[in-house]
Structure formats: C-alpha cells, structure tokens
C-alpha positions in Angstrom: 53.9 95.0 -113.5 54.6 91.5 -115.4 55.6 89.0 -113.1 58.1 86.7 -114.6 59.7 84.1 -112.1 61.6 80.7 -112.3 59.4 77.7 -112.1 61.2 76.8 -108.7 59.3 79.8 -107.3 56.0 77.8 -107.5 57.4 75.8 -105.0 59.6 77.7 -102.8 57.6 81.0 -102.8 53.9 79.7 -103.4 52.2 82.3 -101.0 53.9 85.2 -102.9 52.8 83.8 -106.5 49.2 83.0 -105.0 48.9 86.6 -104.0 49.9 87.9 -107.1 47.5 85.7 -109.1 44.8 86.6 -106.8 45.1 90.1 -107.1 44.5 89.6 -110.9 47.7 89.3 -112.6 49.3 86.1 -114.1 52.6 84.9 -113.2 54.9 83.7 -116.2 57.1 80.9 -115.1 60.6 80.0 -116.9 62.5 77.0 -116.8 66.1 77.2 -117.7 65.6 80.7 -119.1 62.8 79.9 -121.1 58.8 80.2 -120.8 57.4 77.4 -119.4 53.8 78.1 -118.2 51.4 80.7 -116.9 49.7 80.5 -113.7 46.6 82.7 -113.0 43.5 82.7 -110.7 40.5 80.5 -111.2 38.5 83.7 -111.4 40.6 85.3 -114.1 40.7 82.0 -116.1 36.9 81.5 -115.8 36.5 85.1 -117.0 38.8 84.4 -119.8 37.6 80.9 -120.8 33.6 82.3 -120.7 34.1 83.9 -124.3 35.4 80.8 -125.6 32.9 78.6 -124.2 30.0 80.9 -125.5 31.7 81.1 -129.0 31.9 77.2 -129.0 28.5 76.8 -127.8 27.0 79.1 -130.6 29.2 77.0 -133.0 27.6 73.7 -131.8 23.9 75.5 -132.2 24.8 76.4 -135.7 26.0 73.1 -136.5 22.6 71.4 -135.2 20.6 73.7 -137.7 22.8 73.4 -140.9 24.2 70.9 -143.1 27.3 73.1 -144.1 30.9 71.6 -143.1 34.0 72.8 -143.7 37.4 71.3 -143.7 40.2 72.4 -141.5 42.0 74.0 -144.4 38.7 76.0 -145.3 38.6 77.2 -141.8 42.0 78.3 -141.2 42.0 80.0 -144.7 38.9 82.0 -143.7 40.3 82.8 -140.3 43.8 84.0 -141.9 41.7 85.9 -144.4 39.4 87.6 -141.7 36.3 86.0 -143.4 33.9 84.9 -140.4 30.7 84.4 -142.3 
C-alpha cells in the first residue's frame, strides 16, 4: 500500500517510517498538502541506481571509442522519438 505522510512524520514518527522503507516500500512525504520528497532505503536506492550507473558507464565507454557527439536537442529528439541507436 502506498504510504503518503506529512513531512512532519519524518521527525515525529521516524521509527515508523524507517520500518516502512526497510520493508522495501518508499514513503511519499507532503508539505502543505503537496508532494515534497520520497524516502527509501539505501538498499532500494542502490538497486534503482545500479541500472542508471551501468548505462552511464556504457555511455562513457562508447564516448571514449567514438568521435560522434550530439547536441542536447539531438539527444532529446531521439529519446522522444524512441530512436536510441
């Protein structure tokens, strides 16, 4: 079940939030009724970031072996168009 709590719970009910995130679920925190931040366990964050890190490492390796460079407009146009080649 999605956990949405006021940001004050981070201070006032830290052990409860810690228990939720250690159980593998993120906690969405709100401030004045609007989304403010997401809290997650280090293990979950590492799992999520691992794929990003490996993709960035692959891009760095490709950049070292190639002289091809793209502007940010070209990159975003390709991403929006679904063309990743």
